[in-house]
N, C-alpha and C positions, 0 to 999 in steps of 0.2 A: 503494500501500500504507498503513496506516495502522498505528500502531505504539500502544499504550497500556505509560501504566508508574502504576503507583499507588503511593501512599508516605503513611506515616502510621499505620497499622496499631500495636497493643501493646495494653498490659493497663490497661484503668482498671477505679478501684471501683462497684462502681451509685452511680448517682446524678451519678455524673460527665458531662464530657462529651469530646468528640474529633474532631476533624476531617480526614478521609479526603481527597487530592488525588488527581487523573488525570490528568495532560499526556499531549496525544497530537502526535505529530507525524507527517510523511510526508507524503500525498496527503489532508489533513487539509480539502480545498473540496469532496469527496465525502459528510462526516460527514451525516447529516440529524439526529439521537437520541444522546443520547450519555445513559447508566445507571450504576446500582448496581444492583448483584445481591448475594444471600448464601447463603452454602452452609454450612450448620449440620452436626456430624458427622452421618452416619444418614437425611440429610433431602436434600431438593431442593432443587436451586437455586430461590429466590424472590425478588420481582421488592424491589427497597427504592425506589427511586424513578428517574422517566427526567425527562428534558429536553431540549425539542424546540430548533432552529434560534430561532425564534419567542420563546423563551420558556417556551414551555406548559410546565407541571410534572406529573406522576403521580407517587402515590405508594402504596406498596404498604400495608393494613390494619396490619401494625405497625409502619410508620416515621411513620401521618402526626400531627403536632403535634408530634413533638419532635425528627424530621431536618429538613433542609431540604436539597436540592441548589441550584446556581448555577455558572452557567459565568460564569469571565475571556476571552473570544473574545480580545481580542489576546493572552492568553497562551497559546492553544490551552489552558486548563485547566478543570477542572472537581471542582467541590467539594464534599463532602457534610459536611454540623455535624450532629455525631451529640448531642443533651441526653437527660437525663434517661437514662443507660442503663444495662440491665439485664440479668443473667444472662443473659436467652434470647438478648439482639443477640448472644452469642459466635457469630463465623461466620467463615470466609474472603469477607473484601467482594472484590469483582469490577467492574471495572470493564467497560463494555462501549461498545460504540459500531455505530449504525446507517449501513454507507456505502451509496451508491449503487453500484450493479454490473450491468448491462447492462441489463435488463429490472426487479430488482427488488433489494434489501437483502441485503448481506453482514456476516452481527454476527462484529465483529472484539472477543478478549479481554484485559482485559490477566494477567498471571499472578497476581494476587489479592495480598494484606491479610489477615493474619489480625486481629482486634479478640476480643481478650480481656475478659472484662466479669464481674469475680470477687475477694472482697475477701480 
């Protein structure tokens, strides 16, 4: 079983930066991909970025060029560095891990952390 705990959310002003962390614990050897997703009020959850065990990354259209995802494997931690934040980035950000389970993958989610971008 994998557990994910996010940290680093809060209130920031437009144009500022913020860093989110996700700490994984438990059966982390089964994790194949980790990522960040977000959900704004009244909207569907959307991809922010993912990173595989090989370091390959994938970004959602809204985060390309402004956000950077990374992993610190020795610390079982994933980082999302967000720069040039905009009010439309306001959302609950969720950490996700795709964990090998049987013949497929199981989605594991953190509890979410709220990021508010406002002046």
